[in-house]
C-alpha positions as CSV (number, residue, x, y, z in Angstrom):
1,X,63.6,-2.9,-12.9
2,X,63.3,-5.3,-10.0
3,X,60.5,-4.8,-7.5
4,X,60.7,-5.5,-3.8
5,X,58.2,-7.4,-1.9
6,X,56.3,-4.3,-0.5
7,X,56.2,-2.7,-4.1
8,X,54.6,-6.0,-5.4
9,X,51.9,-6.0,-2.8
10,X,51.1,-2.3,-3.6
11,X,50.9,-3.0,-7.4
12,X,48.6,-6.1,-6.8
13,X,46.2,-4.0,-4.5
14,X,46.2,-1.4,-7.2
15,X,45.2,-3.8,-9.9
16,X,42.4,-5.3,-7.7
17,X,40.9,-1.9,-6.8
18,X,41.1,-0.7,-10.6
19,X,39.2,-4.0,-11.5
20,X,36.6,-3.3,-8.6
21,X,36.0,0.3,-9.8
22,X,35.6,-0.7,-13.6
23,X,33.0,-3.4,-13.0
24,X,30.0,-1.3,-12.3
25,X,30.9,1.0,-15.2
26,X,30.9,-1.9,-17.6
27,X,27.6,-3.2,-16.4
28,X,26.1,0.4,-16.5
29,X,26.4,0.4,-20.2
30,X,24.9,-3.0,-20.9
31,X,21.4,-3.4,-21.9
32,X,19.4,-4.9,-18.8
33,X,16.5,-6.2,-21.1
34,X,17.5,-8.4,-24.1
35,X,16.7,-6.3,-27.1
36,X,16.4,-2.8,-25.8
37,X,17.3,-1.7,-22.3
38,X,15.0,-1.7,-19.3
39,X,15.4,2.2,-18.7
40,X,14.1,2.9,-22.2
41,X,11.1,0.6,-21.9
42,X,10.2,2.0,-18.4
43,X,10.4,5.6,-19.7
44,X,8.1,4.8,-22.4
45,X,5.6,3.8,-19.8
46,X,6.3,6.2,-16.8
47,X,7.8,9.5,-16.0
48,X,11.4,9.3,-15.2
49,X,12.1,9.7,-11.5
50,X,8.6,8.7,-10.5
51,X,8.0,5.9,-8.1
52,X,6.4,3.8,-10.9
53,X,9.5,4.5,-13.0
54,X,12.0,3.4,-10.3
55,X,10.0,0.3,-9.5
56,X,9.7,-0.6,-13.2
57,X,13.6,-0.3,-13.7
58,X,14.1,-2.4,-10.6
59,X,11.9,-5.3,-11.8
60,X,12.8,-5.3,-15.4
61,X,16.4,-6.2,-14.9
62,X,15.6,-9.7,-13.7
63,X,16.7,-12.5,-16.3
64,X,14.0,-14.0,-18.6
65,X,15.8,-17.3,-18.9
66,X,12.8,-19.3,-17.8
67,X,10.8,-18.3,-20.7
68,X,13.6,-19.2,-23.2
69,X,14.2,-22.7,-21.9
70,X,11.5,-24.5,-23.8
71,X,11.7,-27.1,-26.6
72,X,11.6,-25.8,-30.1
73,X,9.4,-28.4,-31.0
74,X,7.1,-28.0,-28.0
75,X,7.5,-31.7,-26.9
76,X,8.4,-30.7,-23.3
77,X,11.6,-32.6,-23.4
78,X,13.5,-29.6,-21.9
79,X,12.8,-28.3,-18.2
80,X,12.4,-24.7,-17.2
81,X,15.1,-23.3,-14.9
82,X,13.7,-23.6,-11.3
83,X,13.6,-20.5,-9.3
84,X,14.4,-20.2,-5.6
85,X,11.3,-19.6,-3.4
86,X,11.5,-16.0,-2.2
87,X,10.1,-15.3,1.2
88,X,10.6,-11.6,1.9
89,X,9.7,-10.0,5.2
90,X,6.2,-8.5,5.5
91,X,4.8,-5.7,7.3
92,X,1.4,-5.0,8.9
93,X,-0.3,-2.1,10.6
94,X,-2.5,-3.5,13.5
95,X,-5.2,-1.8,15.0
96,X,-5.9,-2.2,18.9
97,X,-8.7,-4.7,17.9
98,X,-6.5,-6.9,15.9
99,X,-7.6,-5.8,12.6
100,X,-5.4,-4.3,10.0
101,X,-5.1,-1.1,7.8
102,X,-4.7,-1.2,4.1
103,X,-1.1,0.3,4.3
104,X,1.6,-0.7,6.7
105,X,3.6,2.5,5.9
106,X,0.7,4.8,7.0
107,X,1.9,7.6,9.2
108,X,-1.0,7.2,11.3
109,X,0.0,3.4,12.1
110,X,-0.3,3.0,15.9
111,X,1.3,-0.4,16.0
112,X,3.5,-2.0,13.2
113,X,4.1,-5.7,13.1
114,X,7.0,-7.0,11.1
115,X,7.0,-10.8,10.1
116,X,10.2,-12.6,9.0
117,X,10.3,-16.1,7.4
118,X,12.0,-18.7,9.9
119,X,13.3,-21.7,7.8
120,X,13.5,-23.9,10.8
121,X,9.8,-23.6,11.9
122,X,8.5,-23.3,8.2
123,X,6.5,-20.2,9.4
124,X,6.5,-16.4,9.6
125,X,7.5,-15.2,13.2
126,X,6.3,-11.8,14.0
127,X,7.5,-9.1,16.4
128,X,6.5,-5.4,17.2
129,X,8.8,-2.3,16.8
130,X,10.1,-3.2,20.4
131,X,11.2,-6.6,19.3
132,X,8.5,-8.3,21.3
133,X,6.9,-11.4,19.9
134,X,3.5,-10.5,18.3
135,X,0.6,-11.8,16.2
136,X,-0.2,-10.5,12.8
137,X,-3.7,-9.4,12.1
138,X,-6.4,-11.7,13.3
139,X,-7.7,-12.4,9.8
140,X,-4.1,-13.6,8.9
141,X,-4.0,-15.8,11.9
142,X,-7.2,-17.4,11.1
143,X,-6.6,-17.9,7.3
144,X,-2.9,-18.2,6.6
145,X,-1.1,-21.2,8.1
146,X,2.2,-19.8,7.1
147,X,2.1,-17.5,10.0
148,X,3.0,-18.6,13.6
149,X,0.1,-17.3,15.8
150,X,-0.4,-17.6,19.3
151,X,-4.3,-17.3,19.7
152,X,-4.2,-17.4,23.5
153,X,-2.1,-14.3,23.4
154,X,-4.5,-12.3,21.5
155,X,-5.9,-9.2,23.2
156,X,-9.6,-10.2,22.4
157,X,-11.1,-13.3,20.9
158,X,-11.2,-14.2,17.2
159,X,-14.3,-12.4,15.7
160,X,-17.4,-14.2,15.2
161,X,-18.2,-14.9,11.7
162,X,-19.9,-12.0,9.9
163,X,-23.0,-14.3,8.8
164,X,-23.8,-15.0,12.4
165,X,-23.1,-11.4,13.8
166,X,-25.2,-9.4,11.5
167,X,-27.8,-9.5,8.7
168,X,-26.4,-9.9,5.2
169,X,-26.1,-6.7,3.3
170,X,-27.8,-7.3,0.0
171,X,-26.5,-6.0,-3.2
172,X,-28.8,-3.8,-5.2
173,X,-29.7,-4.4,-8.7
174,X,-26.8,-3.4,-11.3
175,X,-27.9,-0.3,-13.3
176,X,-28.3,-1.0,-17.1
177,X,-25.4,0.5,-19.0
178,X,-24.8,1.3,-22.6
179,X,-23.3,-1.8,-24.5
180,X,-21.4,0.6,-26.8
181,X,-19.4,1.9,-23.8
182,X,-19.1,-1.1,-21.4
183,X,-17.2,-4.3,-22.0
184,X,-19.4,-7.0,-22.3
185,X,-20.7,-8.4,-19.0
186,X,-20.9,-12.1,-18.1
187,X,-24.3,-13.6,-19.0
188,X,-26.1,-15.9,-16.7
189,X,-24.2,-18.9,-15.7
190,X,-25.8,-22.4,-16.6
191,X,-24.8,-25.8,-16.9
192,X,-23.9,-25.2,-20.5
193,X,-21.1,-22.6,-19.6
194,X,-17.9,-23.2,-18.4
195,X,-16.8,-19.7,-17.3
196,X,-17.5,-16.1,-17.8
197,X,-17.6,-15.2,-21.5
198,X,-15.2,-12.5,-22.8
199,X,-15.2,-9.1,-21.3
200,X,-12.5,-7.8,-23.6
201,X,-11.1,-8.1,-27.2
202,X,-9.9,-11.6,-28.5
203,X,-7.5,-11.8,-31.3
204,X,-8.6,-9.5,-34.2
205,X,-8.0,-12.1,-36.9
206,X,-10.7,-14.3,-35.2
207,X,-13.2,-12.0,-33.6
208,X,-16.8,-11.8,-34.8
209,X,-17.7,-8.9,-37.1
210,X,-20.1,-7.3,-34.7
211,X,-18.9,-4.1,-33.0
212,X,-16.2,-1.6,-34.0
213,X,-13.4,-3.2,-32.2
214,X,-14.2,-6.8,-33.5
215,X,-15.0,-8.0,-30.1
216,X,-18.4,-9.5,-29.0
217,X,-20.6,-6.5,-28.5
218,X,-23.5,-8.1,-26.6
219,X,-23.8,-6.7,-23.0
220,X,-26.5,-8.2,-20.9
221,X,-28.6,-5.9,-18.8
222,X,-29.2,-6.2,-15.1
223,X,-31.8,-8.6,-15.9
224,X,-29.3,-11.3,-17.0
225,X,-27.4,-11.1,-13.8
226,X,-26.7,-14.8,-12.6
227,X,-29.3,-16.3,-10.5
228,X,-29.8,-20.1,-9.3
229,X,-31.9,-21.9,-11.7
230,X,-33.1,-24.2,-8.8
231,X,-32.6,-24.0,-5.0
232,X,-29.6,-26.1,-4.0
233,X,-30.4,-28.8,-1.3
234,X,-29.6,-27.6,2.2
235,X,-27.6,-30.7,2.8
236,X,-26.2,-32.3,-0.3
237,X,-24.8,-35.9,0.0
238,X,-21.1,-36.3,0.1
239,X,-20.1,-39.0,-2.6
240,X,-16.4,-39.8,-3.0
241,X,-16.8,-41.5,-6.4
242,X,-18.5,-40.2,-9.6
243,X,-22.1,-41.2,-9.9
244,X,-23.5,-42.5,-13.3
245,X,-24.1,-39.5,-15.4
246,X,-22.0,-37.3,-13.2
247,X,-19.8,-35.3,-15.6
248,X,-18.0,-33.2,-13.1
249,X,-17.0,-36.4,-11.4
250,X,-15.6,-37.9,-14.3
251,X,-13.8,-34.9,-15.5
252,X,-12.1,-34.5,-12.0
253,X,-11.2,-38.3,-12.2
254,X,-9.6,-38.1,-15.7
255,X,-7.9,-34.7,-14.9
256,X,-6.2,-36.2,-11.7
257,X,-5.2,-39.2,-13.9
258,X,-3.4,-36.8,-16.3
259,X,-1.6,-35.0,-13.3
260,X,-3.4,-31.8,-13.7
261,X,-3.8,-29.4,-11.0
262,X,-7.5,-28.9,-10.5
263,X,-9.5,-26.0,-9.6
264,X,-13.2,-26.0,-9.2
265,X,-14.6,-22.9,-11.0
266,X,-17.7,-21.3,-10.0
267,X,-19.4,-18.1,-9.1
268,X,-21.0,-17.8,-5.6
269,X,-22.4,-14.3,-5.7
270,X,-25.9,-15.3,-6.4
271,X,-25.7,-17.8,-3.7
272,X,-24.3,-15.4,-1.2
273,X,-27.1,-12.7,-2.3
274,X,-29.8,-15.5,-1.6
275,X,-29.0,-15.6,2.0
276,X,-26.7,-17.7,4.4
277,X,-28.7,-21.1,3.9
278,X,-28.0,-20.9,0.2
279,X,-24.3,-20.0,0.5
280,X,-23.8,-22.9,3.0
281,X,-25.7,-25.3,0.7
282,X,-23.3,-24.2,-2.3
283,X,-20.3,-24.7,-0.1
284,X,-21.3,-28.1,0.8
285,X,-21.9,-29.0,-2.8
286,X,-18.5,-27.8,-3.7
287,X,-16.9,-29.6,-0.8
288,X,-18.2,-32.9,-2.2
289,X,-16.2,-32.3,-5.3
290,X,-13.3,-30.9,-3.7
291,X,-12.8,-34.3,-1.6
292,X,-11.8,-35.9,-4.7
293,X,-8.2,-36.6,-5.4
294,X,-6.2,-33.8,-7.3
295,X,-8.3,-31.0,-6.4
296,X,-6.4,-28.0,-5.3
297,X,-9.0,-25.3,-4.4
298,X,-12.1,-23.4,-5.5
299,X,-12.6,-20.1,-7.4
300,X,-15.4,-18.3,-6.1
301,X,-16.2,-15.5,-8.7
302,X,-15.4,-14.1,-12.0
303,X,-14.2,-10.5,-12.4
304,X,-15.1,-9.7,-8.8
305,X,-17.2,-6.5,-8.3
306,X,-17.7,-6.1,-12.2
307,X,-20.8,-8.2,-12.1
308,X,-23.5,-9.5,-9.8
309,X,-25.2,-6.1,-8.8
310,X,-22.6,-4.9,-6.3
311,X,-22.9,-1.2,-5.6
312,X,-20.6,-0.5,-2.8
313,X,-17.1,-1.8,-2.0
314,X,-18.3,-2.8,1.4
315,X,-20.6,-5.4,-0.2
316,X,-17.7,-6.9,-2.2
317,X,-15.6,-7.2,1.0
318,X,-18.5,-8.7,2.8
319,X,-19.0,-11.3,0.0
320,X,-15.3,-12.3,0.1
321,X,-15.1,-12.6,3.8
322,X,-18.4,-14.5,4.2
323,X,-17.8,-16.9,1.3
324,X,-14.3,-17.6,2.5
325,X,-15.5,-18.6,6.0
326,X,-18.2,-20.8,4.8
327,X,-15.9,-22.7,2.4
328,X,-12.9,-23.1,4.9
329,X,-15.3,-24.6,7.2
330,X,-16.1,-27.6,4.8
331,X,-13.2,-27.8,2.3
332,X,-10.5,-30.4,2.9
333,X,-7.5,-29.0,4.9
334,X,-5.0,-27.0,2.8
335,X,-7.2,-26.3,-0.2
336,X,-7.1,-22.8,-1.6
337,X,-9.8,-20.2,-2.3
338,X,-9.2,-18.1,-5.4
339,X,-10.9,-15.2,-7.1
340,X,-10.8,-13.3,-10.5
341,X,-10.3,-9.5,-10.3
342,X,-10.1,-6.6,-12.8
343,X,-8.3,-3.4,-12.4
344,X,-9.0,-1.0,-15.3
345,X,-6.6,1.8,-14.2
346,X,-3.5,-0.3,-14.3
347,X,-3.5,-0.1,-18.2
348,X,-3.3,3.7,-18.0
349,X,0.4,3.8,-16.7
350,X,0.8,7.3,-15.2
351,X,-1.8,9.0,-17.6
352,X,-3.7,10.8,-14.9
353,X,-6.7,11.7,-17.0
354,X,-7.0,8.0,-18.0
355,X,-6.6,6.8,-14.4
356,X,-9.3,9.3,-13.0
357,X,-11.7,8.2,-15.8
358,X,-11.3,4.6,-15.2
359,X,-11.9,5.2,-11.4
360,X,-15.1,7.1,-12.1
361,X,-16.4,4.7,-14.5
362,X,-15.6,1.6,-12.4
363,X,-15.7,2.7,-8.7
364,X,-15.7,-0.7,-7.4
365,X,-12.7,-1.8,-9.5
366,X,-10.1,0.8,-8.4
367,X,-6.7,-0.5,-7.5
368,X,-7.3,0.6,-3.8
369,X,-10.6,-1.1,-3.5
370,X,-9.4,-4.4,-5.2
371,X,-6.6,-4.5,-2.8
372,X,-8.9,-4.3,0.1
373,X,-10.9,-7.3,-1.4
374,X,-7.9,-9.6,-1.9
375,X,-5.0,-8.8,0.6
376,X,-6.9,-9.6,3.7
377,X,-6.0,-13.4,3.9
378,X,-9.5,-14.4,3.0
379,X,-8.3,-15.5,-0.5
380,X,-5.2,-17.6,-1.3
381,X,-5.0,-17.0,-5.1
382,X,-6.0,-14.0,-7.4
383,X,-6.2,-14.2,-11.1
384,X,-6.0,-10.7,-12.6
385,X,-7.8,-10.2,-15.9
386,X,-5.9,-8.3,-18.6
387,X,-6.6,-6.8,-22.0
388,X,-10.2,-5.9,-21.4
389,X,-10.4,-2.2,-21.8
390,X,-8.3,-1.8,-25.1
391,X,-10.8,0.5,-26.9
392,X,-11.2,2.6,-23.8
393,X,-7.4,3.2,-23.3
394,X,-7.2,4.2,-26.9
395,X,-9.1,7.4,-26.1
396,X,-6.0,8.5,-24.4
397,X,-3.7,7.5,-27.2
398,X,-2.7,4.4,-25.2
399,X,-1.9,1.6,-27.5
400,X,-3.0,-2.1,-26.8
401,X,0.8,-3.0,-26.4
402,X,1.7,-0.1,-24.1
403,X,-1.4,-0.7,-22.0
404,X,-0.7,-4.4,-21.6
405,X,3.0,-3.6,-20.5
406,X,1.8,-1.0,-18.1
407,X,-0.8,-3.4,-16.6
408,X,1.5,-6.2,-15.7
409,X,4.6,-4.0,-14.6
410,X,2.3,-1.8,-12.5
411,X,0.7,-4.9,-11.0
412,X,4.2,-6.2,-10.1
413,X,5.4,-2.9,-8.5
414,X,2.3,-3.3,-6.0
415,X,4.3,-6.1,-4.4
416,X,1.1,-8.3,-3.5
417,X,3.2,-11.5,-2.8
418,X,5.4,-9.4,-0.2
419,X,2.3,-7.9,1.5
420,X,0.4,-11.3,1.8
421,X,3.2,-13.9,1.8
422,X,1.9,-17.1,0.2
423,X,-0.5,-15.4,-2.1
424,X,-0.7,-17.2,-5.5
425,X,-1.0,-14.4,-8.4
426,X,-2.1,-15.4,-11.6
427,X,-3.5,-13.9,-15.0
428,X,-6.6,-14.5,-16.6
429,X,-6.7,-14.0,-20.5
430,X,-9.5,-14.2,-23.0
431,X,-7.9,-13.1,-26.0
432,X,-6.5,-16.3,-27.6
433,X,-9.7,-18.1,-28.2
434,X,-11.4,-17.8,-31.6
435,X,-15.0,-18.1,-32.6
436,X,-16.1,-20.6,-35.2
437,X,-14.5,-24.1,-36.1
438,X,-11.2,-22.9,-37.4
439,X,-8.8,-20.3,-36.3
440,X,-7.4,-17.9,-39.2
441,X,-4.5,-16.6,-37.2
442,X,-1.2,-17.3,-38.9
443,X,2.0,-18.4,-37.1
444,X,3.5,-15.2,-36.6
445,X,0.4,-13.5,-35.4
446,X,-0.2,-16.3,-33.1
447,X,3.2,-16.2,-31.5
448,X,3.0,-12.4,-31.0
449,X,-0.3,-13.0,-29.2
450,X,1.0,-15.6,-27.1
451,X,4.1,-13.6,-26.2
452,X,1.7,-10.7,-25.1
453,X,-0.9,-12.8,-23.2
454,X,1.4,-15.5,-21.6
455,X,5.0,-14.5,-21.7
456,X,4.7,-10.9,-20.6
457,X,2.5,-11.5,-17.5
458,X,4.8,-14.3,-16.4
459,X,7.8,-12.0,-17.0
460,X,6.2,-9.6,-14.6
461,X,5.7,-11.9,-11.7
462,X,2.4,-13.7,-12.1
463,X,2.7,-17.6,-11.4
464,X,0.5,-18.9,-14.0
465,X,-1.9,-17.9,-16.9
466,X,-5.5,-19.1,-17.1
467,X,-6.8,-19.2,-20.7
468,X,-10.6,-18.6,-21.6
469,X,-11.8,-21.2,-22.9
470,X,-11.5,-24.8,-24.1
471,X,-15.0,-24.5,-25.7
472,X,-18.0,-22.3,-24.9
473,X,-21.1,-21.3,-26.8
474,X,-21.7,-17.7,-26.2
475,X,-23.4,-14.8,-28.1
476,X,-24.3,-17.1,-31.0
477,X,-20.6,-18.5,-31.6
478,X,-18.7,-21.3,-30.3
479,X,-15.5,-20.1,-28.9
480,X,-12.4,-22.4,-28.4
481,X,-8.6,-22.6,-28.2
482,X,-8.1,-25.4,-30.6
483,X,-9.9,-25.8,-34.0
484,X,-13.0,-28.0,-34.0
485,X,-12.5,-31.8,-33.5
486,X,-9.2,-31.2,-31.4
487,X,-7.2,-30.1,-34.2
488,X,-4.2,-27.9,-33.6
489,X,-3.8,-24.4,-34.8
490,X,-1.0,-21.7,-34.6
491,X,-2.0,-20.6,-31.2
492,X,-2.2,-24.1,-29.9
493,X,1.3,-24.9,-31.3
494,X,2.7,-21.7,-29.7
495,X,1.3,-22.7,-26.4
496,X,2.8,-26.3,-26.7
497,X,6.1,-24.7,-27.3
498,X,5.8,-23.4,-23.6
499,X,4.6,-26.6,-22.1
500,X,7.9,-27.0,-20.1
501,X,7.2,-23.8,-18.3
502,X,4.0,-25.5,-16.5
503,X,2.4,-22.2,-16.1
504,X,-0.7,-22.3,-18.3
505,X,-4.2,-23.3,-17.3
506,X,-7.3,-23.7,-19.3
507,X,-11.0,-23.3,-18.4
508,X,-13.1,-26.4,-19.1
509,X,-16.7,-27.1,-19.1
510,X,-17.4,-31.0,-18.9
511,X,-20.9,-30.2,-20.1
512,X,-19.6,-28.7,-23.4
513,X,-16.9,-30.8,-25.0
514,X,-15.4,-31.5,-28.4
515,X,-14.8,-35.3,-28.6
516,X,-15.5,-36.3,-25.0
517,X,-14.3,-35.6,-21.5
518,X,-11.3,-38.0,-21.6
519,X,-10.2,-36.9,-25.1
520,X,-10.6,-33.3,-24.3
521,X,-8.8,-33.2,-21.2
522,X,-5.9,-35.2,-22.6
523,X,-5.5,-32.4,-25.3
524,X,-5.5,-29.8,-22.6
525,X,-2.7,-31.6,-20.8
526,X,-0.6,-31.3,-23.8
527,X,-0.2,-27.5,-23.1
528,X,-1.6,-26.9,-19.6
529,X,-0.6,-27.9,-16.0
530,X,-3.6,-26.7,-14.4
531,X,-7.4,-27.0,-15.5
532,X,-10.4,-24.9,-14.1
533,X,-13.4,-27.2,-14.2
534,X,-16.8,-25.4,-14.3
535,X,-18.9,-26.6,-11.4
536,X,-22.2,-25.2,-11.2
């Protein structure tokens, strides 16, 4: 049968429409997650139809190709697939005085400001609901250079620094807790420690024998809260080059030569509690080190709100605000401020009794409170600690694997990077270090652990994972990632296989080394792109 021109056109259109209709059907039956289907994995964590479930299924469809493009031999010969930078719009609820509320979607919001990225100016441009040019909250204008702000157009001047306006609210002593029930708190910082010791459970095969979970069971009382061992000089000298015996300066020089992104790692809670003069002196001391090449920023606290004697959320918020202002006044332009946080309820998923119990047990660490600490523009980077409460989750029949998945997926659904554009989100993991000279973890167990503690957070939106620790003596043991004498082990080999991702950082104390500062940092650079250098 011969078709006329009009009949050919009708037939072609029908074929095209049939193909368009069939494409979604074919896609719907395919697994959205390699090895299992996103929907099934999300249903295992959340109730179907819930906001958490819908958010989970949305995020889990993204490809995981970046984590697969690594050299099998771990030599870094292949490069990870670059991802395009996403600059989504963000919305603020601005009060008449220029401050912001916690939630932009609050029904009581009197003035909503929407900010959209403008590629030509390289900044976010903001407008109100009537389309008029507007400023974001004043804290954002003051602390986030990614936003275009007209300071002359503000309805009132920028607020004076809290330290000048009112006396500092002091944190009361932290109550003594039952070591059997609490994750181990951080002992007092000293020049011999590079970072906070474990507050969770390391690899079972390498953990010490004390305690039912195999984790370090020591939990210092309130008397072990960090306090300065000597009063800082009010005006420390600014020396651009390392002085003789300056191990921090030597470490900064070596790390920069290796191309590592450098963070100064410290805890300023005790300095803040001691008063403004002590905080200013500590900030000046850090600024001296920050002026050296390669330094990217300063981390100001470990596990914010969990240690240091805070008793009220307002104290934590004030610490963050005061410390941020003091540091930004003296740090080189463009340097970042980071903090570690802990959010116990995230590992509960949607288990309401678990969530309520965690909020009751750790009232300063609720999700709502932590967001008020870190989503104000006062900090530029947040490292979220994971895997700290495994034994507590087990009380609600929540396995370690399920709690880990719920933790990172739950964090991702909070959209921090959208709510505070430019916020750098990382993970802090303590569970890959082992006690003693040699790790007893085999290849398969090491690979599984690295997938859980490195790959899983990266797949759920964090930009890097900071590992505790290169080497630290704590609770009668020496903890390390490599074996003694800079010898590789199964965990280290799994980390080397991911070097091309450039997404791993390591905590390092230049006062506690294996072979020496230069050799140790060279080994760290074999797996890491960042180093957190302990700076007392």
